[in-house]
C-alpha positions in Angstrom: 30.7 15.5 -14.4 27.4 14.2 -12.7 25.8 13.8 -16.0 28.8 11.7 -17.1 28.6 9.5 -14.1 24.6 9.0 -14.6 25.3 8.2 -18.4 28.0 5.6 -17.5 25.7 4.1 -14.8 22.8 4.0 -17.3 24.9 2.4 -19.9 26.0 -0.4 -17.4 22.4 -0.9 -16.5 21.2 -1.2 -20.2 24.3 -3.6 -20.9 22.9 -5.9 -18.2 19.4 -5.8 -19.6 20.7 -6.8 -23.1 21.9 -10.4 -24.2 23.3 -10.9 -27.7 22.8 -14.2 -29.5 24.1 -14.4 -33.0 23.9 -10.6 -33.3 20.4 -10.4 -32.0 19.6 -8.3 -29.2 17.4 -9.8 -26.4 16.1 -7.7 -23.6 16.2 -9.2 -20.1 14.1 -6.6 -18.7 10.5 -7.5 -19.5 9.2 -3.7 -19.2 11.4 -2.7 -22.2 9.0 -4.8 -24.4 6.1 -2.9 -22.9 5.8 -0.3 -25.6 4.8 -3.0 -27.9 2.0 -4.5 -25.4 -1.5 -3.7 -25.6 -3.3 -2.6 -22.4 -4.3 -6.2 -21.5 -0.8 -7.7 -21.9 0.7 -4.7 -19.8 -1.8 -5.4 -16.9 -0.8 -9.2 -17.2 2.9 -8.2 -16.9 2.4 -5.6 -13.9 -0.2 -7.4 -11.9 0.9 -10.7 -10.0 -1.5 -13.6 -9.9 -1.6 -14.0 -13.5 0.2 -17.4 -13.6 -1.3 -20.2 -11.6 0.2 -21.0 -8.2 0.9 -24.6 -9.2 3.0 -23.5 -12.1 4.8 -21.1 -9.8 5.4 -23.8 -7.1 6.7 -26.0 -9.7 9.4 -23.5 -10.7 10.5 -22.3 -7.3 13.7 -24.5 -7.2 14.3 -23.7 -10.8 15.1 -20.0 -9.7 15.9 -20.5 -6.1 17.5 -23.7 -5.7 19.4 -22.6 -2.7 16.2 -21.6 -0.5 14.6 -23.9 1.8 11.0 -22.9 1.3 9.8 -24.6 4.4 11.6 -22.2 6.8 10.2 -18.8 5.0 7.6 -16.7 6.5 4.4 -16.3 4.4 5.5 -12.6 3.5 8.9 -14.1 2.3 7.2 -16.9 0.2 4.7 -14.6 -1.3 7.6 -12.1 -2.2 9.6 -15.0 -3.8 6.7 -16.2 -5.6 6.0 -12.9 -7.2 9.6 -12.8 -8.4 9.2 -16.5 -9.7 6.2 -15.4 -11.6 8.2 -12.4 -13.1 10.8 -14.7 -14.2 8.4 -17.1 -15.9 6.6 -14.0 -17.6 10.0 -12.6 -18.8 10.8 -16.0 -20.3 7.3 -16.3 -21.9 7.9 -12.8 -23.3 11.3 -13.6 -24.8 10.0 -16.6 -26.3 7.3 -14.6 -28.1 9.4 -11.9 -29.4 12.3 -14.3 -30.3 10.7 -17.7 -31.5 13.9 -18.6 -33.4 15.7 -19.4 -30.1 16.4 -23.0 -29.6 16.5 -24.9 -26.3 20.2 -24.4 -25.7 19.8 -20.6 -26.4 16.9 -20.3 -24.1 18.9 -22.1 -21.4 21.6 -19.4 -21.9 19.0 -16.7 -21.6 17.6 -18.1 -18.4 20.9 -18.2 -16.8 21.8 -14.7 -17.7 18.2 -13.7 -16.6 18.4 -15.3 -13.4 22.0 -13.9 -12.5 21.6 -10.2 -13.8 17.8 -9.7 -12.9 17.2 -11.6 -9.6 17.9 -8.6 -7.4 16.1 -6.0 -9.3 13.0 -8.4 -9.6 13.1 -9.0 -6.0 13.0 -5.4 -5.1 10.2 -4.8 -7.6 8.3 -7.6 -5.8 9.0 -6.0 -2.5 8.0 -2.6 -3.7 4.8 -4.0 -5.3 3.8 -5.7 -1.8 4.6 -2.6 0.1 2.3 -0.4 -2.2 -0.3 -3.0 -1.9 -0.3 -3.3 1.9 -0.3 0.5 2.1 -3.4 0.7 -0.1 -5.0 -2.0 1.8 -4.4 -0.1 5.1 -5.6 3.0 3.6 -8.9 1.3 2.5 -9.3 -0.5 5.9 -9.0 2.8 7.7 -11.5 4.5 5.1 -14.0 1.8 5.8 -13.5 2.0 9.7 -14.1 5.7 9.4 -17.2 5.5 7.4 -18.5 2.9 9.8 -17.9 4.9 12.8 -19.6 8.0 11.2 -22.6 5.8 10.1 -23.0 4.3 13.6 -23.0 7.8 15.1 -25.6 9.0 12.7 -27.9 6.0 13.4 -27.5 6.6 17.1 -28.4 10.4 16.8 -31.3 9.4 14.8 -32.9 7.3 17.4 -35.9 8.8 19.3 -34.3 7.5 22.7 -31.3 9.5 21.7 -33.2 12.6 20.9 -35.1 12.3 24.2 -31.9 11.9 26.1 -30.6 15.0 24.5 -33.5 16.9 25.5 -33.4 15.7 29.0 -29.6 16.5 29.2 -30.5 20.1 27.7 -33.3 20.7 30.5 -30.8 19.5 33.3 -28.1 21.8 31.9 -30.6 25.0 31.7 -32.1 24.2 35.1 -28.5 24.0 36.6 -27.6 27.2 35.1 -30.7 28.9 36.3 -30.1 27.7 39.8 -26.7 28.6 39.8 -27.7 32.3 38.7 -30.5 32.4 41.4 -27.8 31.2 44.1 -25.4 33.9 42.8 -28.2 36.6 43.2 -29.0 35.5 46.5 -25.5 35.4 47.8 -25.0 39.1 46.5 -27.9 40.4 48.1 -26.5 39.4 51.6 -23.1 40.9 50.8 -22.5 43.9 53.0 -20.9 45.6 50.3 -24.1 46.0 48.6 -25.5 48.1 51.6 -25.9 51.6 51.2 -23.2 53.8 52.1 -25.7 56.0 54.1 -25.4 53.5 56.9 -21.9 54.6 57.5 -23.0 58.3 58.1 -23.6 58.6 61.8 
C-alpha cells in the first residue's frame, strides 16, 4: 500500500518535471540532465555565483514580477537571486539540449517552468544557504579554537610565564610545608598525645 502511494507520488512528480512539445520530452528539472554533464558543468549547475549579478538583477522581475525587492532583507534577496540564477541555468540547459525550440515554444517552456518548479527551486536555494552558513560557522569555530590554542602555546612558551609558574610552584610547596609544620606543632600540644602513665596515681 505504501509502495503504491510512493510510486504514485513519484509519478506525479516526474510528470511535473516533463513538458511535451511536438512529442518531444523536455525536462524542467535541470538535475535530470546531469548524467550527461561533465564535472565542470555539474559544478556550474550546483554552485551559485556562476552567472553575473548584473544578469540576475535584470531577470528578477521576469521570474518574480509580484515581488517588491526594495523591502526584502539581504538574506531574502540572496535566496531569491539564487533561485533566479537556477531558472536562468535551467533555460540555458534546455536551449542546449533542445536547439529546435522556437521563441514561442521557449516562452511556453518558461511559463511551465516558473509555475511548476518555483517552490522546489526556492527550497533548493534555502537549503544551499543553510548548508553554506553551517559550514562557515563550523570553519569559524575551528579557526577560533585553533587561535585560542596557539595563544595559550605562545603564552606558555614565554620566559616570564615559566618564571611565574616556578614562583607559583614554590609558593604552593612552601605553603604546604608550613601547613604541615603547623599541624605537627598543634598535635604535639594536644593532651591526647600525652602518655597514659600520667593518669596512673
